[in-house]
N, CA, C and O atoms as CSV, one atom per row, in Angstrom:
chain,resi,resn,atom,element,x,y,z
A,1,MET,N,N,-1.360,-9.609,-67.277
A,1,MET,CA,C,-0.273,-9.159,-66.732
A,1,MET,C,C,-0.053,-9.271,-65.196
A,1,MET,O,O,-1.072,-9.381,-64.516
A,2,ALA,N,N,1.141,-9.257,-64.571
A,2,ALA,CA,C,1.166,-9.115,-63.363
A,2,ALA,C,C,1.235,-7.791,-62.708
A,2,ALA,O,O,1.608,-6.834,-63.388
A,3,GLU,N,N,0.918,-7.625,-61.464
A,3,GLU,CA,C,0.973,-6.236,-60.882
A,3,GLU,C,C,2.380,-6.103,-60.221
A,3,GLU,O,O,3.095,-7.027,-59.833
A,4,PRO,N,N,2.609,-4.875,-60.178
A,4,PRO,CA,C,3.636,-4.403,-59.664
A,4,PRO,C,C,3.754,-4.862,-58.206
A,4,PRO,O,O,2.764,-4.803,-57.476
A,5,PRO,N,N,4.989,-5.340,-57.736
A,5,PRO,CA,C,4.750,-5.149,-56.142
A,5,PRO,C,C,4.675,-4.063,-55.402
A,5,PRO,O,O,5.237,-3.025,-55.751
A,6,GLU,N,N,3.924,-4.171,-54.212
A,6,GLU,CA,C,3.844,-2.575,-53.418
A,6,GLU,C,C,5.135,-2.039,-52.737
A,6,GLU,O,O,5.869,-2.761,-52.063
A,7,THR,N,N,5.279,-1.175,-52.885
A,7,THR,CA,C,6.440,-0.642,-52.142
A,7,THR,C,C,6.313,-0.057,-50.961
A,7,THR,O,O,5.617,0.955,-50.876
A,8,PRO,N,N,6.863,-0.507,-50.006
A,8,PRO,CA,C,6.389,-0.456,-48.360
A,8,PRO,C,C,6.600,1.329,-48.352
A,8,PRO,O,O,7.618,1.841,-48.817
A,9,ILE,N,N,5.611,2.041,-47.823
A,9,ILE,CA,C,5.334,3.518,-47.270
A,9,ILE,C,C,6.887,3.560,-46.194
A,9,ILE,O,O,7.289,2.698,-45.413
A,10,ALA,N,N,7.432,4.783,-46.512
A,10,ALA,CA,C,8.566,5.170,-45.719
A,10,ALA,C,C,8.089,5.985,-44.512
A,10,ALA,O,O,7.114,6.638,-44.884
A,11,GLU,N,N,8.350,6.210,-43.295
A,11,GLU,CA,C,8.086,7.129,-42.253
A,11,GLU,C,C,8.093,8.215,-42.794
A,11,GLU,O,O,7.217,8.821,-42.176
A,12,GLY,N,N,8.525,8.943,-43.605
A,12,GLY,CA,C,8.615,10.261,-43.975
A,12,GLY,C,C,7.273,10.432,-45.075
A,12,GLY,O,O,6.855,11.483,-45.561
A,13,ASP,N,N,6.811,9.184,-45.266
A,13,ASP,CA,C,5.853,9.316,-46.367
A,13,ASP,C,C,4.189,9.721,-45.370
A,13,ASP,O,O,3.209,10.327,-45.802
A,14,LEU,N,N,4.334,9.298,-44.381
A,14,LEU,CA,C,3.115,9.045,-43.602
A,14,LEU,C,C,2.446,10.560,-43.409
A,14,LEU,O,O,3.150,11.570,-43.437
A,15,PRO,N,N,1.009,10.600,-43.209
A,15,PRO,CA,C,0.601,11.710,-42.946
A,15,PRO,C,C,0.658,12.195,-41.292
A,15,PRO,O,O,0.753,11.387,-40.367
A,16,PRO,N,N,0.594,13.379,-41.157
A,16,PRO,CA,C,0.979,13.750,-39.629
A,16,PRO,C,C,0.366,13.224,-38.761
A,16,PRO,O,O,0.974,12.902,-37.740
A,17,HIS,N,N,-1.216,12.931,-38.898
A,17,HIS,CA,C,-2.323,12.319,-37.945
A,17,HIS,C,C,-1.783,10.742,-37.866
A,17,HIS,O,O,-1.920,10.111,-36.818
A,18,LEU,N,N,-1.311,10.294,-38.756
A,18,LEU,CA,C,-0.632,8.727,-38.406
A,18,LEU,C,C,0.584,8.954,-38.003
A,18,LEU,O,O,0.876,7.953,-37.350
A,19,LYS,N,N,1.423,9.633,-37.999
A,19,LYS,CA,C,2.735,10.102,-37.288
A,19,LYS,C,C,2.247,9.949,-35.691
A,19,LYS,O,O,2.596,9.021,-34.961
A,20,ARG,N,N,1.336,11.094,-35.289
A,20,ARG,CA,C,1.121,11.224,-33.808
A,20,ARG,C,C,0.395,9.714,-33.327
A,20,ARG,O,O,0.750,9.277,-32.233
A,21,LEU,N,N,-0.539,8.977,-34.070
A,21,LEU,CA,C,-0.967,7.990,-33.755
A,21,LEU,C,C,-0.017,6.804,-33.692
A,21,LEU,O,O,-0.424,5.724,-33.264
A,22,ARG,N,N,1.050,6.944,-34.042
A,22,ARG,CA,C,2.319,5.878,-33.933
A,22,ARG,C,C,2.909,6.011,-33.031
A,22,ARG,O,O,3.494,5.138,-32.390
A,23,LEU,N,N,2.838,7.431,-32.777
A,23,LEU,CA,C,3.795,7.985,-31.111
A,23,LEU,C,C,2.805,7.440,-29.945
A,23,LEU,O,O,3.157,6.849,-28.924
A,24,LEU,N,N,1.532,7.766,-30.323
A,24,LEU,CA,C,0.515,7.645,-29.052
A,24,LEU,C,C,0.560,6.236,-28.772
A,24,LEU,O,O,0.618,5.860,-27.601
A,25,VAL,N,N,0.537,5.324,-29.834
A,25,VAL,CA,C,0.870,3.724,-29.346
A,25,VAL,C,C,2.098,3.281,-29.065
A,25,VAL,O,O,2.190,2.212,-28.463
A,26,THR,N,N,2.947,3.797,-29.331
A,26,THR,CA,C,4.194,3.897,-28.774
A,26,THR,C,C,4.559,3.974,-27.207
A,26,THR,O,O,5.306,3.265,-26.533
A,27,ILE,N,N,3.604,5.318,-26.794
A,27,ILE,CA,C,3.997,5.711,-25.589
A,27,ILE,C,C,3.275,4.645,-24.698
A,27,ILE,O,O,3.753,4.158,-23.673
A,28,LEU,N,N,2.096,4.364,-25.220
A,28,LEU,CA,C,1.005,3.407,-24.437
A,28,LEU,C,C,1.698,2.087,-24.273
A,28,LEU,O,O,1.624,1.471,-23.210
A,29,THR,N,N,2.275,1.706,-25.159
A,29,THR,CA,C,2.959,0.140,-24.901
A,29,THR,C,C,4.019,0.164,-23.997
A,29,THR,O,O,4.275,-0.776,-23.245
A,30,LEU,N,N,4.773,1.429,-24.057
A,30,LEU,CA,C,5.977,1.716,-22.927
A,30,LEU,C,C,5.086,1.725,-21.541
A,30,LEU,O,O,5.274,0.986,-20.574
A,31,THR,N,N,4.277,2.532,-21.646
A,31,THR,CA,C,3.326,2.922,-20.133
A,31,THR,C,C,2.814,1.326,-19.590
A,31,THR,O,O,3.035,0.800,-18.499
A,32,MET,N,N,2.137,0.842,-20.648
A,32,MET,CA,C,1.717,-0.624,-20.249
A,32,MET,C,C,2.835,-1.666,-19.772
A,32,MET,O,O,2.596,-2.510,-18.908
A,33,ILE,N,N,3.977,-1.549,-20.355
A,33,ILE,CA,C,5.089,-2.429,-19.648
A,33,ILE,C,C,5.412,-1.994,-18.594
A,33,ILE,O,O,5.585,-2.917,-17.797
A,34,ALA,N,N,5.654,-0.654,-18.008
A,34,ALA,CA,C,6.101,-0.481,-17.225
A,34,ALA,C,C,5.240,-0.561,-16.236
A,34,ALA,O,O,5.825,-0.551,-15.153
A,35,GLY,N,N,3.991,-0.642,-16.142
A,35,GLY,CA,C,2.864,-0.620,-15.689
A,35,GLY,C,C,3.116,-2.310,-14.776
A,35,GLY,O,O,3.281,-2.496,-13.571
A,36,VAL,N,N,3.063,-3.200,-15.774
A,36,VAL,CA,C,3.280,-4.527,-15.711
A,36,VAL,C,C,4.354,-5.096,-14.583
A,36,VAL,O,O,4.194,-5.878,-13.645
A,37,ILE,N,N,5.577,-4.339,-15.091
A,37,ILE,CA,C,6.781,-4.407,-14.319
A,37,ILE,C,C,6.918,-4.048,-12.747
A,37,ILE,O,O,7.530,-4.633,-11.853
A,38,THR,N,N,6.001,-2.688,-12.730
A,38,THR,CA,C,5.722,-2.145,-11.379
A,38,THR,C,C,4.900,-3.048,-10.610
A,38,THR,O,O,5.342,-3.507,-9.557
A,39,ILE,N,N,3.651,-3.374,-11.065
A,39,ILE,CA,C,2.608,-4.290,-10.297
A,39,ILE,C,C,3.570,-5.876,-9.717
A,39,ILE,O,O,3.756,-6.389,-8.613
A,40,SER,N,N,3.995,-6.226,-11.158
A,40,SER,CA,C,4.891,-7.581,-10.530
A,40,SER,C,C,6.116,-7.492,-9.131
A,40,SER,O,O,6.238,-8.309,-8.218
A,41,ALA,N,N,6.902,-6.231,-9.359
A,41,ALA,CA,C,7.740,-5.774,-8.316
A,41,ALA,C,C,6.975,-5.767,-6.926
A,41,ALA,O,O,7.126,-6.495,-5.944
A,42,VAL,N,N,6.291,-4.938,-7.106
A,42,VAL,CA,C,5.148,-4.990,-5.617
A,42,VAL,C,C,4.554,-5.979,-5.355
A,42,VAL,O,O,4.226,-5.982,-4.168
A,43,LEU,N,N,4.228,-6.888,-5.920
A,43,LEU,CA,C,3.749,-8.428,-5.705
A,43,LEU,C,C,4.814,-9.206,-4.797
A,43,LEU,O,O,4.791,-9.387,-3.579
A,44,VAL,N,N,5.720,-9.599,-5.717
A,44,VAL,CA,C,7.024,-10.213,-5.263
A,44,VAL,C,C,7.341,-9.237,-4.004
A,44,VAL,O,O,7.355,-9.844,-2.933
A,45,ILE,N,N,7.556,-8.070,-3.935
A,45,ILE,CA,C,7.951,-7.743,-2.347
A,45,ILE,C,C,6.898,-7.877,-1.578
A,45,ILE,O,O,7.203,-8.537,-0.585
A,46,ARG,N,N,5.850,-7.569,-1.579
A,46,ARG,CA,C,4.843,-8.035,-0.279
A,46,ARG,C,C,4.464,-9.181,-0.201
A,46,ARG,O,O,3.819,-9.480,0.804
A,47,LEU,N,N,4.747,-10.285,-1.294
A,47,LEU,CA,C,4.634,-11.693,-0.824
A,47,LEU,C,C,5.635,-12.058,-0.252
A,47,LEU,O,O,5.558,-13.071,0.442
A,48,ASN,N,N,6.931,-11.322,-0.367
A,48,ASN,CA,C,8.025,-12.181,0.643
A,48,ASN,C,C,8.297,-11.684,1.605
A,48,ASN,O,O,9.216,-12.149,2.279
A,49,ALA,N,N,7.481,-10.379,2.080
A,49,ALA,CA,C,7.605,-9.701,3.322
A,49,ALA,C,C,7.450,-10.701,4.614
A,49,ALA,O,O,6.674,-11.652,4.702
A,50,ASP,N,N,8.388,-10.240,5.589
A,50,ASP,CA,C,8.111,-11.053,6.580
A,50,ASP,C,C,7.081,-10.702,7.576
A,50,ASP,O,O,7.220,-9.906,8.505
A,51,THR,N,N,5.803,-11.537,7.209
A,51,THR,CA,C,4.366,-11.187,8.079
A,51,THR,C,C,4.456,-12.049,9.143
A,51,THR,O,O,3.781,-13.051,8.908
A,52,ARG,N,N,5.168,-12.105,10.544
A,52,ARG,CA,C,4.924,-12.698,11.439
A,52,ARG,C,C,3.820,-12.122,12.383
A,52,ARG,O,O,3.910,-10.933,12.688
A,53,PRO,N,N,2.723,-12.914,12.898
A,53,PRO,CA,C,1.518,-12.161,13.469
A,53,PRO,C,C,1.987,-11.589,14.795
A,53,PRO,O,O,3.067,-11.915,15.289
A,54,VAL,N,N,1.228,-10.811,15.305
A,54,VAL,CA,C,1.405,-9.816,16.428
A,54,VAL,C,C,0.608,-10.555,17.432
A,54,VAL,O,O,-0.616,-10.685,17.421
A,55,LEU,N,N,1.421,-11.010,18.277
A,55,LEU,CA,C,0.332,-11.990,19.458
A,55,LEU,C,C,0.544,-10.592,20.831
A,55,LEU,O,O,1.545,-10.194,21.426
A,56,ILE,N,N,-0.547,-10.289,20.883
A,56,ILE,CA,C,-0.783,-9.401,22.248
A,56,ILE,C,C,-1.801,-10.033,22.797
A,56,ILE,O,O,-2.777,-10.296,22.094
A,57,ALA,N,N,-1.767,-10.390,24.126
A,57,ALA,CA,C,-2.912,-10.679,25.231
A,57,ALA,C,C,-3.508,-9.484,25.899
A,57,ALA,O,O,-2.796,-9.045,26.802
A,58,PRO,N,N,-4.636,-8.836,25.691
A,58,PRO,CA,C,-5.290,-7.721,26.129
A,58,PRO,C,C,-5.022,-7.530,27.567
A,58,PRO,O,O,-4.748,-6.441,28.071
A,59,GLY,N,N,-5.143,-8.965,28.377
A,59,GLY,CA,C,-4.633,-9.047,29.607
A,59,GLY,C,C,-3.441,-8.951,30.247
A,59,GLY,O,O,-3.363,-9.110,31.465
A,60,ASP,N,N,-2.123,-8.610,29.286
A,60,ASP,CA,C,-1.147,-8.317,29.957
A,60,ASP,C,C,-0.779,-6.798,30.072
A,60,ASP,O,O,0.341,-6.313,30.236
A,61,PHE,N,N,-2.006,-6.151,29.944
A,61,PHE,CA,C,-1.634,-4.788,30.256
A,61,PHE,C,C,-2.531,-4.345,31.231
A,61,PHE,O,O,-3.683,-4.771,31.311
A,62,ALA,N,N,-1.838,-3.139,32.300
A,62,ALA,CA,C,-2.473,-2.961,33.579
A,62,ALA,C,C,-3.603,-1.886,33.120
A,62,ALA,O,O,-3.169,-0.869,32.580
A,63,LEU,N,N,-4.670,-1.980,33.241
A,63,LEU,CA,C,-5.841,-1.087,33.173
A,63,LEU,C,C,-6.407,-0.818,34.387
A,63,LEU,O,O,-6.899,-1.769,34.994
A,64,PRO,N,N,-6.454,0.570,35.003
A,64,PRO,CA,C,-7.169,0.707,36.317
A,64,PRO,C,C,-8.535,-0.243,36.348
A,64,PRO,O,O,-9.102,-0.825,35.423
A,65,GLU,N,N,-8.868,-0.171,37.876
A,65,GLU,CA,C,-9.826,-0.846,38.353
A,65,GLU,C,C,-11.150,-0.802,37.646
A,65,GLU,O,O,-11.542,0.295,38.044
A,66,GLY,N,N,-11.794,-1.108,37.117
A,66,GLY,CA,C,-13.472,-0.905,36.559
A,66,GLY,C,C,-13.366,-0.366,35.084
A,66,GLY,O,O,-14.373,0.050,34.511
A,67,VAL,N,N,-12.150,-0.379,34.488
A,67,VAL,CA,C,-12.422,0.038,33.126
A,67,VAL,C,C,-12.192,-1.058,32.311
A,67,VAL,O,O,-11.297,-1.896,32.423
A,68,GLY,N,N,-13.355,-0.964,31.212
A,68,GLY,CA,C,-13.313,-2.140,30.602
A,68,GLY,C,C,-12.787,-1.675,29.085
A,68,GLY,O,O,-12.758,-0.490,28.753
A,69,LEU,N,N,-12.427,-2.635,28.316
A,69,LEU,CA,C,-11.672,-2.570,27.363
A,69,LEU,C,C,-12.496,-2.298,25.667
A,69,LEU,O,O,-13.189,-3.210,25.215
A,70,VAL,N,N,-12.355,-1.277,25.044
A,70,VAL,CA,C,-13.387,-0.793,23.861
A,70,VAL,C,C,-12.442,-1.406,22.876
A,70,VAL,O,O,-12.870,-2.447,22.376
A,71,GLY,N,N,-11.162,-0.981,22.444
A,71,GLY,CA,C,-10.493,-1.434,21.402
A,71,GLY,C,C,-8.977,-1.465,21.895
A,71,GLY,O,O,-8.469,-0.912,22.871
A,72,ILE,N,N,-8.305,-2.439,20.731
A,72,ILE,CA,C,-6.630,-2.632,20.904
A,72,ILE,C,C,-6.302,-2.655,19.610
A,72,ILE,O,O,-7.075,-3.013,18.722
A,73,SER,N,N,-5.195,-2.293,19.445
A,73,SER,CA,C,-4.622,-2.045,18.362
A,73,SER,C,C,-2.850,-1.881,18.370
A,73,SER,O,O,-2.406,-1.045,19.157
A,74,VAL,N,N,-2.008,-2.541,17.644
A,74,VAL,CA,C,-0.852,-2.660,17.989
A,74,VAL,C,C,-0.055,-1.437,16.481
A,74,VAL,O,O,-0.507,-1.521,15.339
A,75,VAL,N,N,0.802,-0.698,16.744
A,75,VAL,CA,C,1.384,0.598,15.817
A,75,VAL,C,C,2.811,0.534,16.350
A,75,VAL,O,O,3.067,0.587,17.553
A,76,HIS,N,N,3.762,0.411,15.348
A,76,HIS,CA,C,5.230,0.755,15.303
A,76,HIS,C,C,5.542,0.048,16.852
A,76,HIS,O,O,6.209,0.809,17.552
A,77,GLY,N,N,5.287,-0.898,17.336
A,77,GLY,CA,C,6.027,-1.382,18.456
A,77,GLY,C,C,5.422,-0.746,19.909
A,77,GLY,O,O,6.058,-0.782,20.962
A,78,ARG,N,N,4.101,-0.171,19.763
A,78,ARG,CA,C,3.343,0.328,20.578
A,78,ARG,C,C,2.109,-0.353,20.494
A,78,ARG,O,O,1.685,-0.730,19.402
A,79,THR,N,N,1.341,-0.593,21.813
A,79,THR,CA,C,-0.068,-0.680,21.754
A,79,THR,C,C,-1.045,-0.363,22.515
A,79,THR,O,O,-1.103,-0.525,23.734
A,80,VAL,N,N,-1.922,0.146,21.743
A,80,VAL,CA,C,-2.619,1.399,22.168
A,80,VAL,C,C,-4.132,0.575,22.246
A,80,VAL,O,O,-4.724,-0.065,21.377
A,81,ILE,N,N,-4.457,0.852,23.541
A,81,ILE,CA,C,-6.050,0.558,24.294
A,81,ILE,C,C,-6.762,1.597,24.503
A,81,ILE,O,O,-6.306,2.674,24.885
A,82,VAL,N,N,-7.838,1.378,24.288
A,82,VAL,CA,C,-8.890,2.436,24.134
A,82,VAL,C,C,-9.624,1.966,25.555
A,82,VAL,O,O,-9.542,0.754,25.756
A,83,GLY,N,N,-10.140,2.528,26.299
A,83,GLY,CA,C,-10.956,2.247,27.794
A,83,GLY,C,C,-12.397,2.917,27.330
A,83,GLY,O,O,-12.729,3.668,26.413
A,84,ASP,N,N,-13.056,2.296,28.379
A,84,ASP,CA,C,-14.471,2.596,28.149
A,84,ASP,C,C,-14.801,4.008,29.283
A,84,ASP,O,O,-15.913,4.422,29.609
A,85,ASP,N,N,-13.489,4.526,29.706
A,85,ASP,CA,C,-13.726,5.619,30.368
A,85,ASP,C,C,-13.188,6.832,29.389
A,85,ASP,O,O,-12.937,7.972,29.780
A,86,GLY,N,N,-13.106,6.515,28.496
A,86,GLY,CA,C,-12.633,7.738,27.498
A,86,GLY,C,C,-11.250,7.979,27.351
A,86,GLY,O,O,-10.829,8.944,26.714
A,87,VAL,N,N,-10.539,7.172,27.896
A,87,VAL,CA,C,-9.119,7.347,27.950
A,87,VAL,C,C,-8.282,6.365,26.816
A,87,VAL,O,O,-8.384,5.138,26.790
A,88,ILE,N,N,-7.571,7.045,26.041
A,88,ILE,CA,C,-6.413,6.518,25.292
A,88,ILE,C,C,-5.049,6.274,25.908
A,88,ILE,O,O,-4.211,7.132,26.185
A,89,ARG,N,N,-4.954,4.821,26.097
A,89,ARG,CA,C,-3.644,4.522,26.798
A,89,ARG,C,C,-2.579,4.128,25.745
A,89,ARG,O,O,-2.974,3.581,24.715
A,90,VAL,N,N,-1.437,4.334,25.900
A,90,VAL,CA,C,-0.289,3.708,25.150
A,90,VAL,C,C,0.386,3.081,25.836
A,90,VAL,O,O,0.424,3.280,27.050
A,91,PHE,N,N,1.153,2.082,25.177
A,91,PHE,CA,C,1.791,0.748,26.272
A,91,PHE,C,C,3.059,0.305,25.387
A,91,PHE,O,O,2.733,-0.212,24.319
A,92,ASP,N,N,4.324,0.397,25.603
A,92,ASP,CA,C,5.114,-0.239,25.138
A,92,ASP,C,C,4.903,-1.896,25.113
A,92,ASP,O,O,4.742,-2.706,26.026
A,93,SER,N,N,4.973,-2.034,23.714
A,93,SER,CA,C,4.729,-3.395,23.719
A,93,SER,C,C,5.636,-4.847,23.969
A,93,SER,O,O,5.324,-6.036,23.890
A,94,GLU,N,N,6.905,-4.138,24.306
A,94,GLU,CA,C,7.752,-5.239,24.857
A,94,GLU,C,C,7.751,-5.268,26.177
A,94,GLU,O,O,7.703,-6.363,26.736
A,95,SER,N,N,7.800,-4.191,26.853
A,95,SER,CA,C,7.937,-4.053,28.502
A,95,SER,C,C,6.558,-3.846,29.034
A,95,SER,O,O,6.451,-3.980,30.253
A,96,ARG,N,N,5.531,-3.559,28.390
A,96,ARG,CA,C,4.127,-3.369,28.734
A,96,ARG,C,C,4.115,-2.288,29.797
A,96,ARG,O,O,3.394,-2.309,30.795
A,97,ALA,N,N,4.995,-1.332,29.477
A,97,ALA,CA,C,5.082,0.209,30.385
A,97,ALA,C,C,4.097,0.996,29.881
A,97,ALA,O,O,3.935,1.083,28.664
A,98,LEU,N,N,3.204,1.767,30.907
A,98,LEU,CA,C,2.579,2.768,30.054
A,98,LEU,C,C,3.175,3.821,29.684
A,98,LEU,O,O,3.909,4.248,30.575
A,99,GLN,N,N,3.181,4.697,28.341
A,99,GLN,CA,C,3.917,5.620,27.973
A,99,GLN,C,C,3.143,6.668,28.038
A,99,GLN,O,O,3.702,7.749,28.226
A,100,GLN,N,N,1.868,6.639,27.922
A,100,GLN,CA,C,0.928,7.765,27.442
A,100,GLN,C,C,-0.292,7.667,27.806
A,100,GLN,O,O,-0.758,6.529,27.863
A,101,GLU,N,N,-1.112,8.767,28.138
A,101,GLU,CA,C,-2.730,8.647,28.421
A,101,GLU,C,C,-3.280,9.921,27.676
A,101,GLU,O,O,-3.029,11.081,27.999
A,102,VAL,N,N,-3.940,9.583,26.802
A,102,VAL,CA,C,-4.771,10.955,26.194
A,102,VAL,C,C,-6.333,10.505,26.581
A,102,VAL,O,O,-6.926,9.460,26.315
A,103,ALA,N,N,-6.843,11.875,27.425
A,103,ALA,CA,C,-7.954,11.968,27.645
A,103,ALA,C,C,-8.822,12.240,26.282
A,103,ALA,O,O,-8.428,13.157,25.560
A,104,ILE,N,N,-10.011,11.478,25.878
A,104,ILE,CA,C,-10.947,11.790,25.014
A,104,ILE,C,C,-11.770,13.165,25.491
A,104,ILE,O,O,-12.434,13.007,26.515
A,105,PRO,N,N,-11.811,14.433,24.911
A,105,PRO,CA,C,-12.853,15.106,25.312
A,105,PRO,C,C,-14.415,14.880,25.016
A,105,PRO,O,O,-14.840,14.275,24.032
A,106,ASP,N,N,-15.093,15.378,25.880
A,106,ASP,CA,C,-16.624,14.912,25.669
A,106,ASP,C,C,-17.261,16.116,24.921
A,106,ASP,O,O,-18.449,16.085,24.601
């Protein structure tokens, strides 16, 4: 004797805990899809960004006589030089003009 074919279970027939599980799986799937799209977009934006190297020669900036260079950095079009005399000097990267001096307190 042949068995009758199984009838599919309608969503209204599911127990409440399975309905919540189905909702959680759907939310997780949508979150993962959004995450993959976001990561892909960030990679495309960052890899296509203009990444020209900043060429700054420390000798181009006028430091006082006898002051040694401890550190140099370029931030937003400005060159920041830290001297061994405890003074931070901010120069314009284009004109090489001194914009600001900040003494580091002892």
